PyMOL Python script that loads the backbone (N, CA, C, O; Angstrom):
from pymol import cmd

cmd.read_pdbstr("""\
ATOM      1  N   MET A   1     -20.493  19.855 -35.489  1.00  0.00           N
ATOM      2  CA  MET A   1     -19.615  19.801 -34.338  1.00  0.00           C
ATOM      3  C   MET A   1     -18.631  20.972 -34.434  1.00  0.00           C
ATOM      4  O   MET A   1     -17.961  21.136 -35.454  1.00  0.00           O
ATOM      5  N   ASP A   2     -18.544  21.774 -33.392  1.00  0.00           N
ATOM      6  CA  ASP A   2     -17.629  22.904 -33.430  1.00  0.00           C
ATOM      7  C   ASP A   2     -16.224  22.473 -33.003  1.00  0.00           C
ATOM      8  O   ASP A   2     -16.013  21.316 -32.637  1.00  0.00           O
ATOM      9  N   ILE A   3     -15.294  23.372 -33.047  1.00  0.00           N
ATOM     10  CA  ILE A   3     -13.887  23.055 -32.779  1.00  0.00           C
ATOM     11  C   ILE A   3     -13.679  22.619 -31.332  1.00  0.00           C
ATOM     12  O   ILE A   3     -12.902  21.698 -31.081  1.00  0.00           O
ATOM     13  N   ASN A   4     -14.347  23.251 -30.382  1.00  0.00           N
ATOM     14  CA  ASN A   4     -14.164  22.907 -28.972  1.00  0.00           C
ATOM     15  C   ASN A   4     -14.618  21.479 -28.685  1.00  0.00           C
ATOM     16  O   ASN A   4     -13.941  20.756 -27.953  1.00  0.00           O
ATOM     17  N   THR A   5     -15.732  21.067 -29.236  1.00  0.00           N
ATOM     18  CA  THR A   5     -16.213  19.706 -29.028  1.00  0.00           C
ATOM     19  C   THR A   5     -15.252  18.699 -29.630  1.00  0.00           C
ATOM     20  O   THR A   5     -14.981  17.665 -29.021  1.00  0.00           O
ATOM     21  N   ALA A   6     -14.737  18.978 -30.801  1.00  0.00           N
ATOM     22  CA  ALA A   6     -13.771  18.077 -31.440  1.00  0.00           C
ATOM     23  C   ALA A   6     -12.497  17.975 -30.609  1.00  0.00           C
ATOM     24  O   ALA A   6     -11.925  16.892 -30.485  1.00  0.00           O
ATOM     25  N   ALA A   7     -12.054  19.080 -30.047  1.00  0.00           N
ATOM     26  CA  ALA A   7     -10.848  19.063 -29.210  1.00  0.00           C
ATOM     27  C   ALA A   7     -11.072  18.246 -27.948  1.00  0.00           C
ATOM     28  O   ALA A   7     -10.173  17.525 -27.514  1.00  0.00           O
ATOM     29  N   ILE A   8     -12.241  18.346 -27.360  1.00  0.00           N
ATOM     30  CA  ILE A   8     -12.552  17.571 -26.153  1.00  0.00           C
ATOM     31  C   ILE A   8     -12.594  16.089 -26.479  1.00  0.00           C
ATOM     32  O   ILE A   8     -12.076  15.274 -25.716  1.00  0.00           O
ATOM     33  N   LEU A   9     -13.199  15.731 -27.591  1.00  0.00           N
ATOM     34  CA  LEU A   9     -13.254  14.327 -27.975  1.00  0.00           C
ATOM     35  C   LEU A   9     -11.868  13.780 -28.271  1.00  0.00           C
ATOM     36  O   LEU A   9     -11.574  12.637 -27.922  1.00  0.00           O
ATOM     37  N   ASP A  10     -11.017  14.561 -28.902  1.00  0.00           N
ATOM     38  CA  ASP A  10      -9.648  14.121 -29.156  1.00  0.00           C
ATOM     39  C   ASP A  10      -8.873  13.949 -27.858  1.00  0.00           C
ATOM     40  O   ASP A  10      -8.097  13.004 -27.714  1.00  0.00           O
ATOM     41  N   ALA A  11      -9.080  14.852 -26.922  1.00  0.00           N
ATOM     42  CA  ALA A  11      -8.387  14.767 -25.636  1.00  0.00           C
ATOM     43  C   ALA A  11      -8.872  13.563 -24.846  1.00  0.00           C
ATOM     44  O   ALA A  11      -8.080  12.910 -24.167  1.00  0.00           O
ATOM     45  N   SER A  12     -10.157  13.262 -24.924  1.00  0.00           N
ATOM     46  CA  SER A  12     -10.672  12.120 -24.170  1.00  0.00           C
ATOM     47  C   SER A  12     -10.162  10.804 -24.735  1.00  0.00           C
ATOM     48  O   SER A  12     -10.097   9.807 -24.016  1.00  0.00           O
ATOM     49  N   ALA A  13      -9.800  10.787 -26.013  1.00  0.00           N
ATOM     50  CA  ALA A  13      -9.247   9.570 -26.602  1.00  0.00           C
ATOM     51  C   ALA A  13      -7.884   9.247 -25.999  1.00  0.00           C
ATOM     52  O   ALA A  13      -7.471   8.088 -26.004  1.00  0.00           O
ATOM     53  N   LEU A  14      -7.182  10.248 -25.482  1.00  0.00           N
ATOM     54  CA  LEU A  14      -5.892  10.012 -24.841  1.00  0.00           C
ATOM     55  C   LEU A  14      -6.042   9.228 -23.544  1.00  0.00           C
ATOM     56  O   LEU A  14      -5.133   8.498 -23.149  1.00  0.00           O
ATOM     57  N   TYR A  15      -7.171   9.374 -22.889  1.00  0.00           N
ATOM     58  CA  TYR A  15      -7.413   8.712 -21.611  1.00  0.00           C
ATOM     59  C   TYR A  15      -8.253   7.463 -21.832  1.00  0.00           C
ATOM     60  O   TYR A  15      -9.401   7.376 -21.397  1.00  0.00           O
ATOM     61  N   ASP A  16      -7.664   6.523 -22.505  1.00  0.00           N
ATOM     62  CA  ASP A  16      -8.313   5.255 -22.792  1.00  0.00           C
ATOM     63  C   ASP A  16      -8.543   4.516 -21.474  1.00  0.00           C
ATOM     64  O   ASP A  16      -7.779   4.691 -20.524  1.00  0.00           O
ATOM     65  N   TRP A  17      -9.571   3.708 -21.413  1.00  0.00           N
ATOM     66  CA  TRP A  17      -9.890   2.993 -20.177  1.00  0.00           C
ATOM     67  C   TRP A  17      -8.764   2.052 -19.771  1.00  0.00           C
ATOM     68  O   TRP A  17      -8.589   1.777 -18.584  1.00  0.00           O
ATOM     69  N   ARG A  18      -8.002   1.556 -20.733  1.00  0.00           N
ATOM     70  CA  ARG A  18      -6.903   0.652 -20.393  1.00  0.00           C
ATOM     71  C   ARG A  18      -5.781   1.388 -19.675  1.00  0.00           C
ATOM     72  O   ARG A  18      -5.149   0.841 -18.772  1.00  0.00           O
ATOM     73  N   VAL A  19      -5.539   2.614 -20.073  1.00  0.00           N
ATOM     74  CA  VAL A  19      -4.503   3.414 -19.428  1.00  0.00           C
ATOM     75  C   VAL A  19      -4.918   3.744 -17.996  1.00  0.00           C
ATOM     76  O   VAL A  19      -4.113   3.650 -17.070  1.00  0.00           O
ATOM     77  N   LEU A  20      -6.168   4.128 -17.828  1.00  0.00           N
ATOM     78  CA  LEU A  20      -6.652   4.448 -16.488  1.00  0.00           C
ATOM     79  C   LEU A  20      -6.668   3.214 -15.589  1.00  0.00           C
ATOM     80  O   LEU A  20      -6.363   3.309 -14.400  1.00  0.00           O
ATOM     81  N   THR A  21      -7.021   2.065 -16.148  1.00  0.00           N
ATOM     82  CA  THR A  21      -7.010   0.824 -15.369  1.00  0.00           C
ATOM     83  C   THR A  21      -5.589   0.469 -14.940  1.00  0.00           C
ATOM     84  O   THR A  21      -5.358   0.094 -13.791  1.00  0.00           O
ATOM     85  N   LEU A  22      -4.657   0.585 -15.850  1.00  0.00           N
ATOM     86  CA  LEU A  22      -3.265   0.302 -15.523  1.00  0.00           C
ATOM     87  C   LEU A  22      -2.741   1.274 -14.468  1.00  0.00           C
ATOM     88  O   LEU A  22      -2.047   0.873 -13.534  1.00  0.00           O
ATOM     89  N   ALA A  23      -3.076   2.546 -14.622  1.00  0.00           N
ATOM     90  CA  ALA A  23      -2.639   3.547 -13.645  1.00  0.00           C
ATOM     91  C   ALA A  23      -3.216   3.241 -12.261  1.00  0.00           C
ATOM     92  O   ALA A  23      -2.514   3.360 -11.257  1.00  0.00           O
ATOM     93  N   GLY A  24      -4.475   2.853 -12.206  1.00  0.00           N
ATOM     94  CA  GLY A  24      -5.078   2.496 -10.928  1.00  0.00           C
ATOM     95  C   GLY A  24      -4.470   1.238 -10.337  1.00  0.00           C
ATOM     96  O   GLY A  24      -4.267   1.144  -9.127  1.00  0.00           O
ATOM     97  N   ALA A  25      -4.178   0.266 -11.204  1.00  0.00           N
ATOM     98  CA  ALA A  25      -3.585  -0.987 -10.732  1.00  0.00           C
ATOM     99  C   ALA A  25      -2.186  -0.775 -10.165  1.00  0.00           C
ATOM    100  O   ALA A  25      -1.742  -1.539  -9.307  1.00  0.00           O
ATOM    101  N   VAL A  26      -1.502   0.238 -10.631  1.00  0.00           N
ATOM    102  CA  VAL A  26      -0.171   0.548 -10.110  1.00  0.00           C
ATOM    103  C   VAL A  26      -0.268   1.485  -8.904  1.00  0.00           C
ATOM    104  O   VAL A  26       0.445   1.307  -7.916  1.00  0.00           O
ATOM    105  N   ALA A  27      -1.144   2.472  -8.987  1.00  0.00           N
ATOM    106  CA  ALA A  27      -1.216   3.501  -7.942  1.00  0.00           C
ATOM    107  C   ALA A  27      -1.794   2.981  -6.633  1.00  0.00           C
ATOM    108  O   ALA A  27      -1.303   3.335  -5.561  1.00  0.00           O
ATOM    109  N   ILE A  28      -2.819   2.156  -6.701  1.00  0.00           N
ATOM    110  CA  ILE A  28      -3.481   1.710  -5.469  1.00  0.00           C
ATOM    111  C   ILE A  28      -2.540   0.892  -4.580  1.00  0.00           C
ATOM    112  O   ILE A  28      -2.405   1.226  -3.403  1.00  0.00           O
ATOM    113  N   PRO A  29      -1.882  -0.162  -5.080  1.00  0.00           N
ATOM    114  CA  PRO A  29      -0.952  -0.880  -4.201  1.00  0.00           C
ATOM    115  C   PRO A  29       0.222  -0.026  -3.725  1.00  0.00           C
ATOM    116  O   PRO A  29       0.678  -0.167  -2.590  1.00  0.00           O
ATOM    117  N   THR A  30       0.708   0.857  -4.593  1.00  0.00           N
ATOM    118  CA  THR A  30       1.834   1.720  -4.206  1.00  0.00           C
ATOM    119  C   THR A  30       1.436   2.653  -3.073  1.00  0.00           C
ATOM    120  O   THR A  30       2.160   2.776  -2.085  1.00  0.00           O
ATOM    121  N   LEU A  31       0.302   3.305  -3.210  1.00  0.00           N
ATOM    122  CA  LEU A  31      -0.167   4.207  -2.152  1.00  0.00           C
ATOM    123  C   LEU A  31      -0.501   3.452  -0.871  1.00  0.00           C
ATOM    124  O   LEU A  31      -0.231   3.940   0.227  1.00  0.00           O
ATOM    125  N   THR A  32      -1.088   2.266  -1.007  1.00  0.00           N
ATOM    126  CA  THR A  32      -1.408   1.461   0.174  1.00  0.00           C
ATOM    127  C   THR A  32      -0.139   1.098   0.928  1.00  0.00           C
ATOM    128  O   THR A  32      -0.090   1.218   2.152  1.00  0.00           O
ATOM    129  N   TYR A  33       0.886   0.655   0.212  1.00  0.00           N
ATOM    130  CA  TYR A  33       2.136   0.291   0.872  1.00  0.00           C
ATOM    131  C   TYR A  33       2.781   1.513   1.518  1.00  0.00           C
ATOM    132  O   TYR A  33       3.306   1.420   2.628  1.00  0.00           O
ATOM    133  N   PHE A  34       2.747   2.641   0.847  1.00  0.00           N
ATOM    134  CA  PHE A  34       3.329   3.864   1.385  1.00  0.00           C
ATOM    135  C   PHE A  34       2.608   4.285   2.672  1.00  0.00           C
ATOM    136  O   PHE A  34       3.256   4.607   3.668  1.00  0.00           O
ATOM    137  N   ILE A  35       1.294   4.283   2.653  1.00  0.00           N
ATOM    138  CA  ILE A  35       0.514   4.700   3.831  1.00  0.00           C
ATOM    139  C   ILE A  35       0.713   3.730   4.990  1.00  0.00           C
ATOM    140  O   ILE A  35       0.898   4.163   6.127  1.00  0.00           O
ATOM    141  N   THR A  36       0.676   2.418   4.719  1.00  0.00           N
ATOM    142  CA  THR A  36       0.861   1.467   5.814  1.00  0.00           C
ATOM    143  C   THR A  36       2.289   1.495   6.338  1.00  0.00           C
ATOM    144  O   THR A  36       2.515   1.224   7.517  1.00  0.00           O
ATOM    145  N   SER A  37       3.258   1.819   5.484  1.00  0.00           N
ATOM    146  CA  SER A  37       4.647   1.960   5.964  1.00  0.00           C
ATOM    147  C   SER A  37       4.769   3.154   6.909  1.00  0.00           C
ATOM    148  O   SER A  37       5.454   3.074   7.929  1.00  0.00           O
ATOM    149  N   LEU A  38       4.108   4.258   6.571  1.00  0.00           N
ATOM    150  CA  LEU A  38       4.127   5.417   7.462  1.00  0.00           C
ATOM    151  C   LEU A  38       3.448   5.111   8.792  1.00  0.00           C
ATOM    152  O   LEU A  38       3.937   5.513   9.848  1.00  0.00           O
ATOM    153  N   LYS A  39       2.314   4.396   8.745  1.00  0.00           N
ATOM    154  CA  LYS A  39       1.634   4.020   9.984  1.00  0.00           C
ATOM    155  C   LYS A  39       2.511   3.109  10.839  1.00  0.00           C
ATOM    156  O   LYS A  39       2.552   3.240  12.062  1.00  0.00           O
ATOM    157  N   PHE A  40       3.214   2.184  10.180  1.00  0.00           N
ATOM    158  CA  PHE A  40       4.104   1.270  10.894  1.00  0.00           C
ATOM    159  C   PHE A  40       5.232   2.032  11.582  1.00  0.00           C
ATOM    160  O   PHE A  40       5.525   1.791  12.753  1.00  0.00           O
ATOM    161  N   ALA A  41       5.855   2.940  10.864  1.00  0.00           N
ATOM    162  CA  ALA A  41       6.959   3.726  11.432  1.00  0.00           C
ATOM    163  C   ALA A  41       6.460   4.600  12.579  1.00  0.00           C
ATOM    164  O   ALA A  41       7.143   4.745  13.592  1.00  0.00           O
ATOM    165  N   ASN A  42       5.277   5.179  12.424  1.00  0.00           N
ATOM    166  CA  ASN A  42       4.705   6.017  13.475  1.00  0.00           C
ATOM    167  C   ASN A  42       4.406   5.201  14.730  1.00  0.00           C
ATOM    168  O   ASN A  42       4.694   5.646  15.841  1.00  0.00           O
ATOM    169  N   ALA A  43       3.833   4.019  14.561  1.00  0.00           N
ATOM    170  CA  ALA A  43       3.509   3.176  15.717  1.00  0.00           C
ATOM    171  C   ALA A  43       4.780   2.709  16.423  1.00  0.00           C
ATOM    172  O   ALA A  43       4.823   2.653  17.652  1.00  0.00           O
ATOM    173  N   LYS A  44       5.817   2.373  15.647  1.00  0.00           N
ATOM    174  CA  LYS A  44       7.080   1.960  16.274  1.00  0.00           C
ATOM    175  C   LYS A  44       7.728   3.117  17.026  1.00  0.00           C
ATOM    176  O   LYS A  44       8.306   2.912  18.094  1.00  0.00           O
ATOM    177  N   ALA A  45       7.641   4.315  16.488  1.00  0.00           N
ATOM    178  CA  ALA A  45       8.217   5.475  17.162  1.00  0.00           C
ATOM    179  C   ALA A  45       7.481   5.770  18.464  1.00  0.00           C
ATOM    180  O   ALA A  45       8.107   6.075  19.479  1.00  0.00           O
ATOM    181  N   ARG A  46       6.155   5.679  18.436  1.00  0.00           N
ATOM    182  CA  ARG A  46       5.383   5.909  19.666  1.00  0.00           C
ATOM    183  C   ARG A  46       5.678   4.841  20.704  1.00  0.00           C
ATOM    184  O   ARG A  46       5.768   5.141  21.894  1.00  0.00           O
ATOM    185  N   ALA A  47       5.830   3.594  20.265  1.00  0.00           N
ATOM    186  CA  ALA A  47       6.135   2.514  21.206  1.00  0.00           C
ATOM    187  C   ALA A  47       7.533   2.688  21.793  1.00  0.00           C
ATOM    188  O   ALA A  47       7.754   2.364  22.960  1.00  0.00           O
ATOM    189  N   ALA A  48       8.469   3.188  21.009  1.00  0.00           N
ATOM    190  CA  ALA A  48       9.830   3.396  21.495  1.00  0.00           C
ATOM    191  C   ALA A  48       9.891   4.502  22.547  1.00  0.00           C
ATOM    192  O   ALA A  48      10.781   4.505  23.398  1.00  0.00           O
ATOM    193  N   LYS A  49       8.946   5.440  22.489  1.00  0.00           N
ATOM    194  CA  LYS A  49       8.890   6.517  23.477  1.00  0.00           C
ATOM    195  C   LYS A  49       8.239   6.070  24.776  1.00  0.00           C
ATOM    196  O   LYS A  49       8.173   6.836  25.738  1.00  0.00           O
ATOM    197  N   GLY A  50       7.758   4.829  24.807  1.00  0.00           N
ATOM    198  CA  GLY A  50       7.165   4.315  26.033  1.00  0.00           C
ATOM    199  C   GLY A  50       5.678   4.546  26.142  1.00  0.00           C
ATOM    200  O   GLY A  50       5.111   4.396  27.224  1.00  0.00           O
ATOM    201  N   ASN A  51       5.039   4.904  25.063  1.00  0.00           N
ATOM    202  CA  ASN A  51       3.598   5.107  25.060  1.00  0.00           C
ATOM    203  C   ASN A  51       2.934   3.737  25.011  1.00  0.00           C
ATOM    204  O   ASN A  51       2.842   3.129  23.945  1.00  0.00           O
ATOM    205  N   CYS A  52       2.474   3.251  26.156  1.00  0.00           N
ATOM    206  CA  CYS A  52       1.985   1.875  26.269  1.00  0.00           C
ATOM    207  C   CYS A  52       0.563   1.691  25.762  1.00  0.00           C
ATOM    208  O   CYS A  52       0.122   0.554  25.591  1.00  0.00           O
ATOM    209  N   ASP A  53      -0.157   2.756  25.520  1.00  0.00           N
ATOM    210  CA  ASP A  53      -1.541   2.602  25.106  1.00  0.00           C
ATOM    211  C   ASP A  53      -1.711   2.562  23.592  1.00  0.00           C
ATOM    212  O   ASP A  53      -2.812   2.781  23.088  1.00  0.00           O
ATOM    213  N   VAL A  54      -0.634   2.285  22.864  1.00  0.00           N
ATOM    214  CA  VAL A  54      -0.724   2.212  21.402  1.00  0.00           C
ATOM    215  C   VAL A  54      -0.951   0.772  20.963  1.00  0.00           C
ATOM    216  O   VAL A  54      -0.581  -0.167  21.667  1.00  0.00           O
ATOM    217  N   GLU A  55      -1.562   0.607  19.794  1.00  0.00           N
ATOM    218  CA  GLU A  55      -1.761  -0.716  19.226  1.00  0.00           C
ATOM    219  C   GLU A  55      -0.436  -1.256  18.711  1.00  0.00           C
ATOM    220  O   GLU A  55       0.483  -0.482  18.441  1.00  0.00           O
ATOM    221  N   PRO A  56      -0.324  -2.561  18.573  1.00  0.00           N
ATOM    222  CA  PRO A  56       0.866  -3.099  17.919  1.00  0.00           C
ATOM    223  C   PRO A  56       0.939  -2.581  16.489  1.00  0.00           C
ATOM    224  O   PRO A  56      -0.097  -2.378  15.856  1.00  0.00           O
ATOM    225  N   PRO A  57       2.128  -2.367  15.975  1.00  0.00           N
ATOM    226  CA  PRO A  57       2.228  -1.809  14.620  1.00  0.00           C
ATOM    227  C   PRO A  57       1.710  -2.787  13.566  1.00  0.00           C
ATOM    228  O   PRO A  57       1.897  -3.999  13.677  1.00  0.00           O
ATOM    229  N   LEU A  58       1.066  -2.245  12.560  1.00  0.00           N
ATOM    230  CA  LEU A  58       0.570  -3.021  11.438  1.00  0.00           C
ATOM    231  C   LEU A  58       1.676  -3.103  10.398  1.00  0.00           C
ATOM    232  O   LEU A  58       2.175  -2.080   9.930  1.00  0.00           O
ATOM    233  N   VAL A  59       2.055  -4.318  10.040  1.00  0.00           N
ATOM    234  CA  VAL A  59       3.130  -4.509   9.073  1.00  0.00           C
ATOM    235  C   VAL A  59       2.654  -4.004   7.704  1.00  0.00           C
ATOM    236  O   VAL A  59       1.530  -4.302   7.302  1.00  0.00           O
ATOM    237  N   PRO A  60       3.485  -3.253   6.989  1.00  0.00           N
ATOM    238  CA  PRO A  60       3.074  -2.699   5.689  1.00  0.00           C
ATOM    239  C   PRO A  60       2.645  -3.781   4.698  1.00  0.00           C
ATOM    240  O   PRO A  60       3.217  -4.870   4.659  1.00  0.00           O
ATOM    241  N   TYR A  61       1.640  -3.462   3.908  1.00  0.00           N
ATOM    242  CA  TYR A  61       1.141  -4.377   2.885  1.00  0.00           C
ATOM    243  C   TYR A  61       0.748  -3.584   1.652  1.00  0.00           C
ATOM    244  O   TYR A  61       0.638  -2.359   1.701  1.00  0.00           O
ATOM    245  N   SER A  62       0.535  -4.299   0.527  1.00  0.00           N
ATOM    246  CA  SER A  62       0.253  -3.623  -0.744  1.00  0.00           C
ATOM    247  C   SER A  62      -1.184  -3.748  -1.220  1.00  0.00           C
ATOM    248  O   SER A  62      -1.684  -2.853  -1.901  1.00  0.00           O
ATOM    249  N   ILE A  63      -1.854  -4.829  -0.879  1.00  0.00           N
ATOM    250  CA  ILE A  63      -3.184  -5.075  -1.424  1.00  0.00           C
ATOM    251  C   ILE A  63      -4.240  -4.679  -0.391  1.00  0.00           C
ATOM    252  O   ILE A  63      -4.347  -5.318   0.656  1.00  0.00           O
ATOM    253  N   PRO A  64      -5.025  -3.628  -0.676  1.00  0.00           N
ATOM    254  CA  PRO A  64      -6.041  -3.185   0.283  1.00  0.00           C
ATOM    255  C   PRO A  64      -7.070  -4.283   0.564  1.00  0.00           C
ATOM    256  O   PRO A  64      -7.437  -5.043  -0.332  1.00  0.00           O
ATOM    257  N   LEU A  65      -7.516  -4.356   1.780  1.00  0.00           N
ATOM    258  CA  LEU A  65      -8.527  -5.295   2.274  1.00  0.00           C
ATOM    259  C   LEU A  65      -8.062  -6.743   2.320  1.00  0.00           C
ATOM    260  O   LEU A  65      -8.704  -7.570   2.968  1.00  0.00           O
ATOM    261  N   VAL A  66      -6.980  -7.063   1.661  1.00  0.00           N
ATOM    262  CA  VAL A  66      -6.463  -8.429   1.671  1.00  0.00           C
ATOM    263  C   VAL A  66      -5.256  -8.522   2.590  1.00  0.00           C
ATOM    264  O   VAL A  66      -5.085  -9.510   3.303  1.00  0.00           O
ATOM    265  N   GLY A  67      -4.429  -7.499   2.570  1.00  0.00           N
ATOM    266  CA  GLY A  67      -3.260  -7.456   3.436  1.00  0.00           C
ATOM    267  C   GLY A  67      -2.287  -8.568   3.132  1.00  0.00           C
ATOM    268  O   GLY A  67      -1.797  -8.687   2.009  1.00  0.00           O
ATOM    269  N   HIS A  68      -2.004  -9.389   4.141  1.00  0.00           N
ATOM    270  CA  HIS A  68      -1.031 -10.469   4.011  1.00  0.00           C
ATOM    271  C   HIS A  68      -1.701 -11.836   3.942  1.00  0.00           C
ATOM    272  O   HIS A  68      -1.056 -12.847   4.218  1.00  0.00           O
ATOM    273  N   THR A  69      -2.963 -11.887   3.585  1.00  0.00           N
ATOM    274  CA  THR A  69      -3.698 -13.146   3.588  1.00  0.00           C
ATOM    275  C   THR A  69      -3.046 -14.196   2.708  1.00  0.00           C
ATOM    276  O   THR A  69      -2.861 -15.331   3.147  1.00  0.00           O
ATOM    277  N   PHE A  70      -2.691 -13.847   1.470  1.00  0.00           N
ATOM    278  CA  PHE A  70      -2.104 -14.832   0.568  1.00  0.00           C
ATOM    279  C   PHE A  70      -0.746 -15.301   1.067  1.00  0.00           C
ATOM    280  O   PHE A  70      -0.433 -16.487   0.964  1.00  0.00           O
ATOM    281  N   SER A  71       0.059 -14.409   1.598  1.00  0.00           N
ATOM    282  CA  SER A  71       1.353 -14.805   2.146  1.00  0.00           C
ATOM    283  C   SER A  71       1.178 -15.757   3.317  1.00  0.00           C
ATOM    284  O   SER A  71       1.924 -16.726   3.460  1.00  0.00           O
ATOM    285  N   PHE A  72       0.197 -15.477   4.144  1.00  0.00           N
ATOM    286  CA  PHE A  72      -0.036 -16.316   5.314  1.00  0.00           C
ATOM    287  C   PHE A  72      -0.580 -17.683   4.920  1.00  0.00           C
ATOM    288  O   PHE A  72      -0.170 -18.696   5.488  1.00  0.00           O
ATOM    289  N   ILE A  73      -1.489 -17.727   3.963  1.00  0.00           N
ATOM    290  CA  ILE A  73      -2.110 -18.992   3.567  1.00  0.00           C
ATOM    291  C   ILE A  73      -1.126 -19.897   2.835  1.00  0.00           C
ATOM    292  O   ILE A  73      -1.030 -21.086   3.142  1.00  0.00           O
ATOM    293  N   PHE A  74      -0.396 -19.346   1.872  1.00  0.00           N
ATOM    294  CA  PHE A  74       0.406 -20.185   0.991  1.00  0.00           C
ATOM    295  C   PHE A  74       1.846 -20.393   1.452  1.00  0.00           C
ATOM    296  O   PHE A  74       2.494 -21.334   0.994  1.00  0.00           O
ATOM    297  N   ASN A  75       2.364 -19.558   2.333  1.00  0.00           N
ATOM    298  CA  ASN A  75       3.748 -19.706   2.765  1.00  0.00           C
ATOM    299  C   ASN A  75       3.889 -19.187   4.190  1.00  0.00           C
ATOM    300  O   ASN A  75       4.616 -18.226   4.442  1.00  0.00           O
ATOM    301  N   THR A  76       3.197 -19.823   5.107  1.00  0.00           N
ATOM    302  CA  THR A  76       3.135 -19.350   6.486  1.00  0.00           C
ATOM    303  C   THR A  76       4.504 -19.251   7.155  1.00  0.00           C
ATOM    304  O   THR A  76       4.788 -18.213   7.752  1.00  0.00           O
ATOM    305  N   PRO A  77       5.378 -20.273   7.094  1.00  0.00           N
ATOM    306  CA  PRO A  77       6.676 -20.150   7.777  1.00  0.00           C
ATOM    307  C   PRO A  77       7.508 -18.957   7.280  1.00  0.00           C
ATOM    308  O   PRO A  77       8.096 -18.232   8.081  1.00  0.00           O
ATOM    309  N   ALA A  78       7.553 -18.764   5.978  1.00  0.00           N
ATOM    310  CA  ALA A  78       8.336 -17.638   5.440  1.00  0.00           C
ATOM    311  C   ALA A  78       7.712 -16.307   5.842  1.00  0.00           C
ATOM    312  O   ALA A  78       8.428 -15.348   6.131  1.00  0.00           O
ATOM    313  N   TYR A  79       6.387 -16.243   5.863  1.00  0.00           N
ATOM    314  CA  TYR A  79       5.713 -15.002   6.260  1.00  0.00           C
ATOM    315  C   TYR A  79       6.011 -14.683   7.719  1.00  0.00           C
ATOM    316  O   TYR A  79       6.332 -13.541   8.047  1.00  0.00           O
ATOM    317  N   LEU A  80       5.910 -15.666   8.590  1.00  0.00           N
ATOM    318  CA  LEU A  80       6.189 -15.427  10.013  1.00  0.00           C
ATOM    319  C   LEU A  80       7.658 -15.075  10.236  1.00  0.00           C
ATOM    320  O   LEU A  80       7.975 -14.259  11.102  1.00  0.00           O
ATOM    321  N   ALA A  81       8.553 -15.683   9.466  1.00  0.00           N
ATOM    322  CA  ALA A  81       9.979 -15.334   9.563  1.00  0.00           C
ATOM    323  C   ALA A  81      10.196 -13.896   9.119  1.00  0.00           C
ATOM    324  O   ALA A  81      11.010 -13.186   9.708  1.00  0.00           O
ATOM    325  N   SER A  82       9.478 -13.456   8.087  1.00  0.00           N
ATOM    326  CA  SER A  82       9.632 -12.067   7.638  1.00  0.00           C
ATOM    327  C   SER A  82       9.126 -11.095   8.701  1.00  0.00           C
ATOM    328  O   SER A  82       9.674 -10.003   8.851  1.00  0.00           O
ATOM    329  N   LEU A  83       8.091 -11.481   9.436  1.00  0.00           N
ATOM    330  CA  LEU A  83       7.603 -10.617  10.519  1.00  0.00           C
ATOM    331  C   LEU A  83       8.638 -10.507  11.632  1.00  0.00           C
ATOM    332  O   LEU A  83       8.828  -9.434  12.204  1.00  0.00           O
ATOM    333  N   GLN A  84       9.300 -11.608  11.935  1.00  0.00           N
ATOM    334  CA  GLN A  84      10.350 -11.553  12.948  1.00  0.00           C
ATOM    335  C   GLN A  84      11.502 -10.685  12.476  1.00  0.00           C
ATOM    336  O   GLN A  84      12.092  -9.955  13.272  1.00  0.00           O
ATOM    337  N   LEU A  85      11.834 -10.753  11.186  1.00  0.00           N
ATOM    338  CA  LEU A  85      12.898  -9.928  10.631  1.00  0.00           C
ATOM    339  C   LEU A  85      12.514  -8.456  10.686  1.00  0.00           C
ATOM    340  O   LEU A  85      13.340  -7.615  11.039  1.00  0.00           O
ATOM    341  N   VAL A  86      11.273  -8.136  10.342  1.00  0.00           N
ATOM    342  CA  VAL A  86      10.808  -6.747  10.406  1.00  0.00           C
ATOM    343  C   VAL A  86      10.885  -6.241  11.841  1.00  0.00           C
ATOM    344  O   VAL A  86      11.283  -5.101  12.076  1.00  0.00           O
ATOM    345  N   ASP A  87      10.507  -7.083  12.801  1.00  0.00           N
ATOM    346  CA  ASP A  87      10.555  -6.675  14.199  1.00  0.00           C
ATOM    347  C   ASP A  87      11.996  -6.461  14.659  1.00  0.00           C
ATOM    348  O   ASP A  87      12.279  -5.515  15.394  1.00  0.00           O
ATOM    349  N   MET A  88      12.903  -7.335  14.232  1.00  0.00           N
ATOM    350  CA  MET A  88      14.304  -7.161  14.621  1.00  0.00           C
ATOM    351  C   MET A  88      14.901  -5.914  14.006  1.00  0.00           C
ATOM    352  O   MET A  88      15.640  -5.194  14.677  1.00  0.00           O
ATOM    353  N   LEU A  89      14.598  -5.638  12.742  1.00  0.00           N
ATOM    354  CA  LEU A  89      15.140  -4.458  12.081  1.00  0.00           C
ATOM    355  C   LEU A  89      14.579  -3.168  12.662  1.00  0.00           C
ATOM    356  O   LEU A  89      15.293  -2.171  12.767  1.00  0.00           O
ATOM    357  N   SER A  90      13.311  -3.182  13.037  1.00  0.00           N
ATOM    358  CA  SER A  90      12.715  -1.957  13.575  1.00  0.00           C
ATOM    359  C   SER A  90      13.103  -1.727  15.032  1.00  0.00           C
ATOM    360  O   SER A  90      12.951  -0.616  15.538  1.00  0.00           O
ATOM    361  N   ALA A  91      13.601  -2.754  15.713  1.00  0.00           N
ATOM    362  CA  ALA A  91      13.999  -2.585  17.101  1.00  0.00           C
ATOM    363  C   ALA A  91      15.360  -1.893  17.225  1.00  0.00           C
ATOM    364  O   ALA A  91      15.703  -1.354  18.278  1.00  0.00           O
ATOM    365  N   GLU A  92      16.113  -1.920  16.149  1.00  0.00           N
ATOM    366  CA  GLU A  92      17.462  -1.318  16.190  1.00  0.00           C
ATOM    367  C   GLU A  92      17.421   0.169  16.195  1.00  0.00           C
ATOM    368  O   GLU A  92      18.469   0.815  16.228  1.00  0.00           O
TER     369      GLU A  92
END
""", "prot")
cmd.dss("prot")
cmd.show_as("cartoon", "prot")
cmd.util.cbc("prot")
cmd.orient("prot")
């Protein structure tokens, strides 16, 4: 084994699968929430300008493909109250 191969193997040991899994588990929900928050703000801004052909804004969420399913199933009144609060805050 030459020096370059040994250096590559040592470097790959730094990127353990557990570190990459943890990074993905943190990055995916964070990026999802960030992107859906931007979409929400954009839709509210377009609606405020009187553009009537826009969809209702999608409330930001963290878990891709699941969205607010768990919040809706297990605590429906609190989830619906939070939607009303989001709507009141964004209307200001």
